[in-house]
MMTF fields as JSON, N, C-alpha, C and O atoms, coordinates in Angstrom:
{
  "mmtfVersion": "1.0.0",
  "mmtfProducer": "UNKNOWN",
  "numBonds": 355,
  "numAtoms": 356,
  "numGroups": 89,
  "numChains": 1,
  "numModels": 1,
  "chainsPerModel": [1],
  "groupsPerChain": [89],
  "chainIdList": ["A"],
  "bondAtomList": [4, 2, 8, 6, 12, 10, 16, 14, 20, 18, 24, 22, 28, 26, 32, 30, 36, 34, 40, 38, 44, 42, 48, 46, 52, 50, 56, 54, 60, 58, 64, 62, 68, 66, 72, 70, 76, 74, 80, 78, 84, 82, 88, 86, 92, 90, 96, 94, 100, 98, 104, 102, 108, 106, 112, 110, 116, 114, 120, 118, 124, 122, 128, 126, 132, 130, 136, 134, 140, 138, 144, 142, 148, 146, 152, 150, 156, 154, 160, 158, 164, 162, 168, 166, 172, 170, 176, 174, 180, 178, 184, 182, 188, 186, 192, 190, 196, 194, 200, 198, 204, 202, 208, 206, 212, 210, 216, 214, 220, 218, 224, 222, 228, 226, 232, 230, 236, 234, 240, 238, 244, 242, 248, 246, 252, 250, 256, 254, 260, 258, 264, 262, 268, 266, 272, 270, 276, 274, 280, 278, 284, 282, 288, 286, 292, 290, 296, 294, 300, 298, 304, 302, 308, 306, 312, 310, 316, 314, 320, 318, 324, 322, 328, 326, 332, 330, 336, 334, 340, 338, 344, 342, 348, 346, 352, 350],
  "bondOrderList": [1, 1, 1, 1, 1, 1, 1, 1, 1, 1, 1, 1, 1, 1, 1, 1, 1, 1, 1, 1, 1, 1, 1, 1, 1, 1, 1, 1, 1, 1, 1, 1, 1, 1, 1, 1, 1, 1, 1, 1, 1, 1, 1, 1, 1, 1, 1, 1, 1, 1, 1, 1, 1, 1, 1, 1, 1, 1, 1, 1, 1, 1, 1, 1, 1, 1, 1, 1, 1, 1, 1, 1, 1, 1, 1, 1, 1, 1, 1, 1, 1, 1, 1, 1, 1, 1, 1, 1],
  "groupList": [{"groupName": "UNK", "atomNameList": ["N", "CA", "C", "O"], "elementList": ["N", "C", "C", "O"], "formalChargeList": [0, 0, 0, 0], "bondAtomList": [1, 0, 2, 1, 3, 2], "bondOrderList": [1, 1, 2], "singleLetterCode": "X", "chemCompType": "L-PEPTIDE LINKING"}],
  "groupTypeList": [0, 0, 0, 0, 0, 0, 0, 0, 0, 0, 0, 0, 0, 0, 0, 0, 0, 0, 0, 0, 0, 0, 0, 0, 0, 0, 0, 0, 0, 0, 0, 0, 0, 0, 0, 0, 0, 0, 0, 0, 0, 0, 0, 0, 0, 0, 0, 0, 0, 0, 0, 0, 0, 0, 0, 0, 0, 0, 0, 0, 0, 0, 0, 0, 0, 0, 0, 0, 0, 0, 0, 0, 0, 0, 0, 0, 0, 0, 0, 0, 0, 0, 0, 0, 0, 0, 0, 0, 0],
  "groupIdList": [1, 2, 3, 4, 5, 6, 7, 8, 9, 10, 11, 12, 13, 14, 15, 16, 17, 18, 19, 20, 21, 22, 23, 24, 25, 26, 27, 28, 29, 30, 31, 32, 33, 34, 35, 36, 37, 38, 39, 40, 41, 42, 43, 44, 45, 46, 47, 48, 49, 50, 51, 52, 53, 54, 55, 56, 57, 58, 59, 60, 61, 62, 63, 64, 65, 66, 67, 68, 69, 70, 71, 72, 73, 74, 75, 76, 77, 78, 79, 80, 81, 82, 83, 84, 85, 86, 87, 88, 89],
  "secStructList": [7, 7, 7, 7, 2, 2, 2, 2, 2, 2, 1, 7, 7, 5, 7, 2, 2, 2, 2, 2, 2, 2, 2, 2, 2, 2, 2, 2, 2, 2, 2, 2, 7, 6, 6, 1, 7, 3, 3, 7, 6, 6, 1, 7, 3, 3, 7, 1, 6, 6, 2, 2, 2, 2, 2, 2, 2, 2, 2, 2, 2, 2, 2, 2, 2, 2, 2, 2, 2, 2, 2, 2, 2, 2, 6, 6, 6, 7, 7, 7, 7, 5, 7, 7, 7, 7, 7, 7, 7],
  "xCoordList": [0.783, 0.391, 1.007, 1.628, 1.067, 1.769, 0.869, -0.356, 1.935, 1.5, 0.961, 1.156, -0.121, -0.604, 0.346, 0.84, 0.524, 1.249, 1.338, 2.153, 0.081, -0.859, -0.145, 0.634, -0.16, 0.245, 1.772, 2.365, 2.527, 3.86, 4.002, 4.676, 3.488, 3.514, 3.646, 4.39, 2.179, 2.338, 3.133, 2.923, 4.13, 5.183, 6.128, 6.548, 6.423, 7.358, 8.814, 9.103, 9.716, 11.057, 11.907, 11.679, 12.998, 14.188, 15.107, 15.29, 16.084, 17.326, 18.123, 17.589, 19.569, 19.927, 20.547, 20.5, 20.971, 21.041, 19.561, 19.55, 18.168, 17.171, 17.153, 16.754, 17.557, 17.578, 18.503, 18.122, 19.34, 20.535, 19.86, 19.692, 19.273, 18.462, 17.264, 16.871, 16.629, 15.914, 16.056, 15.514, 17.009, 17.698, 18.4, 18.228, 19.092, 19.63, 18.451, 18.728, 17.312, 16.471, 15.445, 14.532, 15.803, 14.743, 16.124, 15.79, 17.126, 18.072, 18.041, 18.168, 17.934, 18.037, 16.576, 16.4, 15.742, 14.702, 14.394, 13.587, 14.814, 14.978, 16.096, 15.958, 17.155, 17.694, 17.329, 17.747, 16.494, 15.96, 14.691, 14.207, 13.866, 12.787, 13.038, 12.415, 13.553, 14.061, 12.879, 12.8, 11.794, 10.651, 9.849, 9.18, 9.64, 8.949, 9.3, 10.522, 8.581, 8.608, 8.922, 8.33, 9.526, 9.546, 9.323, 9.705, 8.858, 8.567, 9.544, 10.034, 10.109, 11.513, 10.893, 9.679, 11.83, 11.486, 11.099, 10.641, 11.372, 11.045, 9.542, 9.098, 8.994, 7.499, 7.54, 6.465, 8.776, 8.867, 8.956, 9.367, 8.615, 8.868, 10.406, 11.269, 10.429, 12.068, 12.023, 11.16, 12.813, 13.019, 14.719, 15.55, 14.941, 16.032, 16.516, 17.651, 15.501, 15.91, 16.432, 17.055, 16.18, 16.582, 17.386, 17.456, 17.893, 18.398, 19.813, 20.277, 20.288, 21.52, 20.886, 21.392, 19.874, 19.248, 19.427, 19.971, 18.732, 18.508, 19.947, 20.024, 20.904, 22.347, 22.95, 23.874, 22.416, 22.988, 22.407, 23.111, 21.009, 20.238, 21.038, 21.505, 21.252, 22.11, 23.497, 23.696, 24.542, 25.599, 25.239, 25.832, 24.48, 24.294, 24.048, 24.796, 23.1, 22.493, 23.582, 23.765, 24.472, 25.931, 26.702, 27.462, 26.625, 27.627, 27.08, 27.817, 25.63, 24.745, 25.129, 25.402, 25.144, 24.936, 26.582, 26.784, 27.642, 28.929, 28.984, 29.172, 28.825, 28.626, 28.072, 28.648, 26.661, 25.756, 26.559, 26.113, 27.673, 28.056, 29.314, 29.562, 29.946, 31.058, 30.674, 31.312, 29.358, 29.069, 28.229, 27.884, 27.885, 27.04, 28.055, 27.518, 29.401, 30.335, 30.301, 30.427, 30.149, 30.183, 28.742, 28.612, 27.769, 26.296, 25.905, 24.725, 26.706, 26.286, 25.093, 24.155, 25.178, 24.069, 22.983, 21.89, 23.145, 21.896, 21.852, 22.591, 20.887, 20.921, 19.972, 19.139, 20.345, 19.522, 18.307, 18.569, 17.153, 16.29, 15.836, 15.969, 15.423, 14.601, 13.391, 12.862, 12.596, 11.36, 11.458, 12.238, 10.431, 10.148, 9.076, 8.11, 9.149, 8.189, 8.251, 9.242, 6.917, 7.278, 7.584, 6.681, 8.518, 9.04, 8.932, 8.949, 8.803, 9.034, 9.879, 10.995, 9.974, 11.298, 11.688, 12.854],
  "yCoordList": [-1.026, -0.031, 1.187, 1.395, 2.097, 3.35, 4.522, 4.595, 5.439, 6.374, 7.214, 7.285, 8.424, 9.146, 10.681, 10.747, 11.639, 12.907, 13.426, 13.916, 13.006, 13.875, 13.262, 13.936, 11.723, 11.003, 11.21, 11.034, 11.586, 11.459, 12.807, 12.913, 13.434, 15.145, 14.988, 15.366, 14.06, 14.019, 13.137, 13.134, 12.315, 11.294, 12.45, 13.456, 12.039, 12.519, 12.842, 12.222, 13.824, 13.859, 13.798, 14.275, 13.036, 12.728, 12.953, 12.725, 13.674, 13.893, 12.361, 11.26, 12.649, 11.296, 11.173, 10.042, 12.032, 11.563, 10.673, 9.629, 11.5, 10.712, 9.574, 8.67, 9.299, 8.131, 7.214, 6.062, 7.468, 6.146, 5.89, 4.728, 7.166, 6.571, 5.701, 4.928, 5.816, 4.872, 3.462, 2.517, 3.512, 2.291, 1.286, 0.154, 2.294, 1.872, 1.206, 0.067, 1.671, 1.207, 0.444, 0.012, 0.256, -1.089, -2.372, -3.449, -2.1, -3.282, -3.564, -4.701, -2.859, -3.072, -3.903, -4.785, -3.199, -4.355, -5.528, -6.319, -5.728, -7.259, -7.862, -9.039, -7.089, -7.995, -8.44, -9.409, -7.566, -8.025, -8.66, -8.944, -9.013, -9.712, -10.568, -10.267, -11.33, -12.171, -12.777, -13.015, -13.084, -13.707, -12.969, -13.516, -11.484, -10.237, -9.844, -9.724, -9.544, -8.846, -7.265, -7.088, -6.317, -4.876, -4.027, -4.456, -3.23, -2.329, -1.522, -1.087, -1.077, -0.416, 0.891, 1.081, 1.8, 3.215, 3.624, 4.74, 2.19, 2.523, 1.602, 1.175, 1.396, 0.621, -0.637, -1.218, -1.368, -2.746, -3.55, -2.984, -4.653, -5.844, -6.319, -6.546, -6.391, -6.625, -8.148, -8.28, -8.837, -10.09, -10.198, -9.352, -11.298, -11.819, -12.121, -11.894, -12.647, -13.561, -12.19, -12.343, -11.046, -9.994, -8.996, -7.799, -9.377, -8.19, -7.558, -6.418, -8.797, -7.999, -6.85, -5.799, -6.792, -5.967, -4.26, -3.255, -4.468, -3.707, -2.984, -1.813, -3.876, -3.256, -2.773, -1.961, -3.29, -2.373, -0.83, 0.121, -0.705, 0.518, 1.095, 2.157, 0.967, 1.282, 2.429, 3.579, 1.126, 1.531, 2.693, 3.772, 2.453, 3.634, 5.177, 6.153, 5.084, 6.393, 6.801, 8.016, 5.935, 6.625, 7.152, 8.085, 6.717, 6.963, 8.666, 9.635, 8.754, 9.946, 10.948, 12.109, 10.292, 11.222, 12.203, 13.405, 10.901, 11.555, 12.87, 14.013, 12.62, 13.851, 14.623, 15.711, 14.583, 15.572, 16.339, 17.447, 15.828, 16.265, 17.337, 18.445, 16.625, 17.157, 18.497, 19.526, 18.023, 19.376, 20.333, 21.341, 20.149, 21.646, 22.437, 23.249, 22.564, 23.504, 24.175, 25.4, 23.575, 24.469, 24.919, 25.708, 24.532, 24.853, 25.619, 25.528, 26.328, 27.174, 26.147, 26.718, 25.101, 24.372, 23.909, 23.607, 23.818, 22.977, 21.624, 21.144, 21.027, 19.596, 19.271, 20.053, 17.798, 17.309, 16.545, 15.976, 16.312, 15.611, 14.476, 14.774, 13.458, 12.232, 12.148, 12.432, 11.724, 11.325, 9.737, 9.356, 8.94, 7.475, 7.554, 8.24, 6.803, 6.772, 5.05, 4.349, 4.554, 3.188, 2.563, 2.375, 2.223, 1.78, -0.017, -0.753, -0.573, -1.591, -2.494, -1.977, -3.916, -4.293, -5.19, -5.582],
  "zCoordList": [-0.046, 0.071, 0.05, 1.092, -0.778, -1.1, -0.271, -0.177, 0.312, 0.543, 0.03, -1.183, 0.765, -0.421, -0.054, 1.072, -0.842, -0.493, 1.222, 2.003, 1.19, 2.711, 3.486, 4.16, 3.665, 4.774, 4.744, 5.808, 3.579, 3.667, 4.605, 5.63, 4.207, 4.622, 6.71, 7.616, 6.489, 7.989, 8.882, 10.095, 8.272, 8.628, 9.379, 8.807, 11.024, 11.621, 10.885, 9.861, 11.434, 10.743, 12.046, 13.158, 11.558, 12.838, 12.168, 10.972, 13.334, 13.019, 12.869, 13.002, 12.549, 12.792, 14.517, 15.0, 15.187, 16.859, 17.294, 17.947, 16.66, 17.173, 16.717, 17.451, 15.444, 14.698, 15.313, 15.517, 15.544, 16.693, 17.786, 18.157, 18.599, 20.021, 19.778, 20.652, 18.519, 18.423, 18.217, 18.789, 17.156, 16.858, 18.367, 18.82, 18.661, 19.885, 20.823, 21.199, 21.22, 21.951, 21.643, 22.347, 19.953, 19.392, 19.978, 20.471, 19.854, 19.698, 21.642, 22.095, 22.165, 23.486, 24.065, 24.906, 23.237, 23.833, 23.071, 23.559, 22.152, 21.309, 22.465, 22.798, 23.05, 23.825, 25.191, 25.823, 25.505, 27.048, 27.101, 28.196, 25.623, 25.105, 24.167, 23.149, 24.07, 22.682, 22.128, 20.923, 23.084, 22.143, 21.536, 20.66, 21.786, 21.529, 20.312, 20.214, 19.14, 17.857, 18.395, 19.459, 18.054, 18.473, 16.652, 15.563, 16.861, 15.853, 15.573, 16.615, 14.523, 14.183, 13.978, 13.896, 13.898, 13.414, 12.234, 11.99, 10.985, 9.684, 9.764, 8.699, 10.705, 10.829, 10.565, 10.416, 10.442, 10.129, 11.57, 12.583, 11.557, 12.429, 12.601, 11.752, 14.119, 14.172, 15.371, 16.239, 15.194, 16.056, 16.359, 16.033, 16.973, 17.093, 15.581, 15.164, 14.872, 13.528, 12.683, 11.632, 13.13, 11.538, 12.768, 12.49, 13.894, 14.545, 13.624, 13.655, 12.797, 11.708, 11.316, 11.708, 10.62, 9.905, 10.723, 10.266, 12.067, 12.7, 13.381, 13.754, 13.427, 13.85, 12.449, 12.49, 11.038, 10.068, 10.047, 9.708, 10.462, 10.518, 11.652, 11.241, 12.375, 13.633, 13.435, 13.827, 12.363, 12.113, 10.789, 10.798, 9.949, 8.783, 9.917, 9.862, 10.672, 11.487, 12.207, 12.289, 12.836, 13.573, 12.578, 12.837, 11.53, 10.388, 10.086, 10.263, 9.596, 9.573, 10.484, 10.179, 11.999, 13.082, 13.147, 13.321, 12.891, 12.751, 11.628, 12.044, 10.371, 9.407, 9.805, 9.8, 10.384, 10.643, 11.983, 12.28, 12.77, 13.662, 13.276, 13.752, 12.313, 11.864, 10.844, 10.621, 10.335, 9.304, 9.965, 9.349, 11.067, 11.707, 12.302, 13.056, 12.289, 12.661, 11.503, 11.514, 10.495, 9.037, 8.685, 7.749, 9.284, 8.803, 10.093, 10.431, 10.824, 12.082, 12.97, 13.526, 13.022, 14.027, 12.991, 13.47, 11.651, 11.23, 10.745, 9.885, 11.393, 11.48, 10.073, 9.615, 9.458, 8.679, 9.099, 10.158, 8.727, 8.944, 8.351, 7.164, 8.374, 7.764, 7.855, 8.93, 6.723, 6.62, 5.987, 5.114, 6.697, 5.889, 5.197, 5.53, 4.085, 3.214, 2.801, 3.007, 2.159, 1.882, 0.818, 0.003, 0.62, -0.727, -0.856, 0.13, -2.513, -2.754, -2.147, -2.2, -1.417, -1.397, -2.398, -2.457]
}
């Protein structure tokens, strides 16, 4: 099911730092409750079976966070935001 432009506009925006916190929280929840399925920041379900994907997403956002931090001194504190949209697999 594709999102409408209005639904896309209503999606929250997150900085890279916020995404790192969200992914770390998800991974911690999976570690403390291995039988449960947790919903990730991208709306997908995660379990221990696909923990590797969650860890890849965390590494991606940690890299983005480092880039954001490095560029913020050049941009007088401006930061990038991200918006999730549904994409086909």
